[in-house]
PDB file of N, CA, C and O in Angstrom:
ATOM      1  N   ILE A   1       0.857  -1.202   0.000  1.00  0.00           N
ATOM      2  CA  ILE A   1       0.000   0.000   0.000  1.00  0.00           C
ATOM      3  C   ILE A   1       0.889   1.247   0.000  1.00  0.00           C
ATOM      4  O   ILE A   1       1.853   1.333   0.761  1.00  0.00           O
ATOM      5  N   ALA A   2       0.559   2.193  -0.848  1.00  0.00           N
ATOM      6  CA  ALA A   2       1.335   3.435  -0.918  1.00  0.00           C
ATOM      7  C   ALA A   2       1.134   4.250   0.351  1.00  0.00           C
ATOM      8  O   ALA A   2       0.084   4.184   0.989  1.00  0.00           O
ATOM      9  N   ASP A   3       2.158   5.019   0.706  1.00  0.00           N
ATOM     10  CA  ASP A   3       2.074   5.827   1.926  1.00  0.00           C
ATOM     11  C   ASP A   3       0.921   6.822   1.848  1.00  0.00           C
ATOM     12  O   ASP A   3       0.249   7.074   2.849  1.00  0.00           O
ATOM     13  N   SER A   4       0.689   7.389   0.665  1.00  0.00           N
ATOM     14  CA  SER A   4      -0.384   8.372   0.512  1.00  0.00           C
ATOM     15  C   SER A   4      -1.745   7.731   0.766  1.00  0.00           C
ATOM     16  O   SER A   4      -2.619   8.331   1.391  1.00  0.00           O
ATOM     17  N   VAL A   5      -1.910   6.503   0.272  1.00  0.00           N
ATOM     18  CA  VAL A   5      -3.177   5.795   0.474  1.00  0.00           C
ATOM     19  C   VAL A   5      -3.351   5.446   1.945  1.00  0.00           C
ATOM     20  O   VAL A   5      -4.443   5.581   2.498  1.00  0.00           O
ATOM     21  N   LEU A   6      -2.269   4.997   2.575  1.00  0.00           N
ATOM     22  CA  LEU A   6      -2.319   4.630   3.988  1.00  0.00           C
ATOM     23  C   LEU A   6      -2.630   5.857   4.841  1.00  0.00           C
ATOM     24  O   LEU A   6      -3.421   5.783   5.781  1.00  0.00           O
ATOM     25  N   SER A   7      -2.006   6.979   4.512  1.00  0.00           N
ATOM     26  CA  SER A   7      -2.251   8.220   5.254  1.00  0.00           C
ATOM     27  C   SER A   7      -3.705   8.658   5.085  1.00  0.00           C
ATOM     28  O   SER A   7      -4.350   9.067   6.051  1.00  0.00           O
ATOM     29  N   ALA A   8      -4.214   8.573   3.869  1.00  0.00           N
ATOM     30  CA  ALA A   8      -5.601   8.954   3.606  1.00  0.00           C
ATOM     31  C   ALA A   8      -6.551   8.062   4.401  1.00  0.00           C
ATOM     32  O   ALA A   8      -7.553   8.537   4.935  1.00  0.00           O
ATOM     33  N   LEU A   9      -6.236   6.773   4.481  1.00  0.00           N
ATOM     34  CA  LEU A   9      -7.072   5.832   5.216  1.00  0.00           C
ATOM     35  C   LEU A   9      -7.060   6.163   6.704  1.00  0.00           C
ATOM     36  O   LEU A   9      -8.098   6.116   7.363  1.00  0.00           O
ATOM     37  N   ILE A  10      -5.881   6.498   7.232  1.00  0.00           N
ATOM     38  CA  ILE A  10      -5.761   6.857   8.647  1.00  0.00           C
ATOM     39  C   ILE A  10      -6.549   8.131   8.940  1.00  0.00           C
ATOM     40  O   ILE A  10      -7.283   8.195   9.926  1.00  0.00           O
ATOM     41  N   TYR A  11      -6.398   9.154   8.081  1.00  0.00           N
ATOM     42  CA  TYR A  11      -7.132  10.398   8.291  1.00  0.00           C
ATOM     43  C   TYR A  11      -8.638  10.159   8.215  1.00  0.00           C
ATOM     44  O   TYR A  11      -9.397  10.749   8.985  1.00  0.00           O
ATOM     45  N   ALA A  12      -9.076   9.303   7.300  1.00  0.00           N
ATOM     46  CA  ALA A  12     -10.499   8.998   7.164  1.00  0.00           C
ATOM     47  C   ALA A  12     -11.011   8.313   8.431  1.00  0.00           C
ATOM     48  O   ALA A  12     -12.110   8.609   8.900  1.00  0.00           O
ATOM     49  N   LEU A  13     -10.212   7.399   8.980  1.00  0.00           N
ATOM     50  CA  LEU A  13     -10.597   6.687  10.193  1.00  0.00           C
ATOM     51  C   LEU A  13     -10.700   7.652  11.371  1.00  0.00           C
ATOM     52  O   LEU A  13     -11.651   7.587  12.151  1.00  0.00           O
ATOM     53  N   ILE A  14      -9.717   8.550  11.500  1.00  0.00           N
ATOM     54  CA  ILE A  14      -9.733   9.544  12.578  1.00  0.00           C
ATOM     55  C   ILE A  14     -10.939  10.462  12.428  1.00  0.00           C
ATOM     56  O   ILE A  14     -11.644  10.731  13.401  1.00  0.00           O
ATOM     57  N   PHE A  15     -11.179  10.949  11.198  1.00  0.00           N
ATOM     58  CA  PHE A  15     -12.305  11.845  10.952  1.00  0.00           C
ATOM     59  C   PHE A  15     -13.626  11.160  11.293  1.00  0.00           C
ATOM     60  O   PHE A  15     -14.504  11.771  11.902  1.00  0.00           O
ATOM     61  N   THR A  16     -13.768   9.903  10.906  1.00  0.00           N
ATOM     62  CA  THR A  16     -14.996   9.162  11.196  1.00  0.00           C
ATOM     63  C   THR A  16     -15.191   8.998  12.696  1.00  0.00           C
ATOM     64  O   THR A  16     -16.299   9.166  13.205  1.00  0.00           O
ATOM     65  N   THR A  17     -14.107   8.668  13.407  1.00  0.00           N
ATOM     66  CA  THR A  17     -14.184   8.495  14.859  1.00  0.00           C
ATOM     67  C   THR A  17     -14.606   9.788  15.538  1.00  0.00           C
ATOM     68  O   THR A  17     -15.479   9.783  16.405  1.00  0.00           O
ATOM     69  N   VAL A  18     -13.985  10.899  15.144  1.00  0.00           N
ATOM     70  CA  VAL A  18     -14.316  12.209  15.723  1.00  0.00           C
ATOM     71  C   VAL A  18     -15.768  12.570  15.416  1.00  0.00           C
ATOM     72  O   VAL A  18     -16.480  13.075  16.284  1.00  0.00           O
ATOM     73  N   ALA A  19     -16.207  12.313  14.186  1.00  0.00           N
ATOM     74  CA  ALA A  19     -17.581  12.624  13.798  1.00  0.00           C
ATOM     75  C   ALA A  19     -18.575  11.818  14.626  1.00  0.00           C
ATOM     76  O   ALA A  19     -19.577  12.358  15.097  1.00  0.00           O
ATOM     77  N   VAL A  20     -18.299  10.521  14.806  1.00  0.00           N
ATOM     78  CA  VAL A  20     -19.186   9.658  15.596  1.00  0.00           C
ATOM     79  C   VAL A  20     -19.252  10.142  17.042  1.00  0.00           C
ATOM     80  O   VAL A  20     -20.336  10.241  17.618  1.00  0.00           O
ATOM     81  N   LEU A  21     -18.099  10.442  17.626  1.00  0.00           N
ATOM     82  CA  LEU A  21     -18.065  10.925  19.010  1.00  0.00           C
ATOM     83  C   LEU A  21     -18.797  12.255  19.136  1.00  0.00           C
ATOM     84  O   LEU A  21     -19.515  12.478  20.111  1.00  0.00           O
ATOM     85  N   TRP A  22     -18.618  13.157  18.140  1.00  0.00           N
ATOM     86  CA  TRP A  22     -19.257  14.472  18.185  1.00  0.00           C
ATOM     87  C   TRP A  22     -20.776  14.329  18.089  1.00  0.00           C
ATOM     88  O   TRP A  22     -21.506  14.960  18.853  1.00  0.00           O
ATOM     89  N   PHE A  23     -21.252  13.507  17.158  1.00  0.00           N
ATOM     90  CA  PHE A  23     -22.696  13.306  17.008  1.00  0.00           C
ATOM     91  C   PHE A  23     -23.281  12.638  18.246  1.00  0.00           C
ATOM     92  O   PHE A  23     -24.390  12.964  18.670  1.00  0.00           O
ATOM     93  N   ARG A  24     -22.536  11.706  18.822  1.00  0.00           N
ATOM     94  CA  ARG A  24     -23.007  11.006  20.019  1.00  0.00           C
ATOM     95  C   ARG A  24     -23.109  11.992  21.188  1.00  0.00           C
ATOM     96  O   ARG A  24     -24.077  11.961  21.947  1.00  0.00           O
ATOM     97  N   ARG A  25     -22.107  12.864  21.330  1.00  0.00           N
ATOM     98  CA  ARG A  25     -22.119  13.852  22.405  1.00  0.00           C
ATOM     99  C   ARG A  25     -23.269  14.839  22.191  1.00  0.00           C
ATOM    100  O   ARG A  25     -23.947  15.233  23.140  1.00  0.00           O
ATOM    101  N   LYS A  26     -23.476  15.230  20.939  1.00  0.00           N
ATOM    102  CA  LYS A  26     -24.557  16.166  20.610  1.00  0.00           C
ATOM    103  C   LYS A  26     -25.908  15.525  20.922  1.00  0.00           C
ATOM    104  O   LYS A  26     -26.811  16.185  21.437  1.00  0.00           O
ATOM    105  N   ASP A  27     -26.041  14.239  20.607  1.00  0.00           N
ATOM    106  CA  ASP A  27     -27.295  13.528  20.841  1.00  0.00           C
ATOM    107  C   ASP A  27     -27.560  13.401  22.341  1.00  0.00           C
ATOM    108  O   ASP A  27     -28.707  13.499  22.779  1.00  0.00           O
ATOM    109  N   ILE A  28     -26.512  13.185  23.123  1.00  0.00           N
ATOM    110  CA  ILE A  28     -26.665  13.055  24.576  1.00  0.00           C
ATOM    111  C   ILE A  28     -27.046  14.399  25.197  1.00  0.00           C
ATOM    112  O   ILE A  28     -27.913  14.458  26.069  1.00  0.00           O
ATOM    113  N   SER A  29     -26.400  15.480  24.748  1.00  0.00           N
ATOM    114  CA  SER A  29     -26.650  16.802  25.328  1.00  0.00           C
ATOM    115  C   SER A  29     -28.063  17.281  25.011  1.00  0.00           C
ATOM    116  O   SER A  29     -28.659  18.015  25.799  1.00  0.00           O
ATOM    117  N   SER A  30     -28.608  16.867  23.855  1.00  0.00           N
ATOM    118  CA  SER A  30     -29.950  17.309  23.457  1.00  0.00           C
ATOM    119  C   SER A  30     -31.016  16.326  23.945  1.00  0.00           C
ATOM    120  O   SER A  30     -32.205  16.534  23.703  1.00  0.00           O
TER     121      SER A  30
END
């Protein structure tokens, strides 16, 4: 796997995790 592809995959995973946590926190607060 190319480094660029691996980096993109890692960033996508981090972004997804942050988005899930943010939506979950928003859902709990509301």
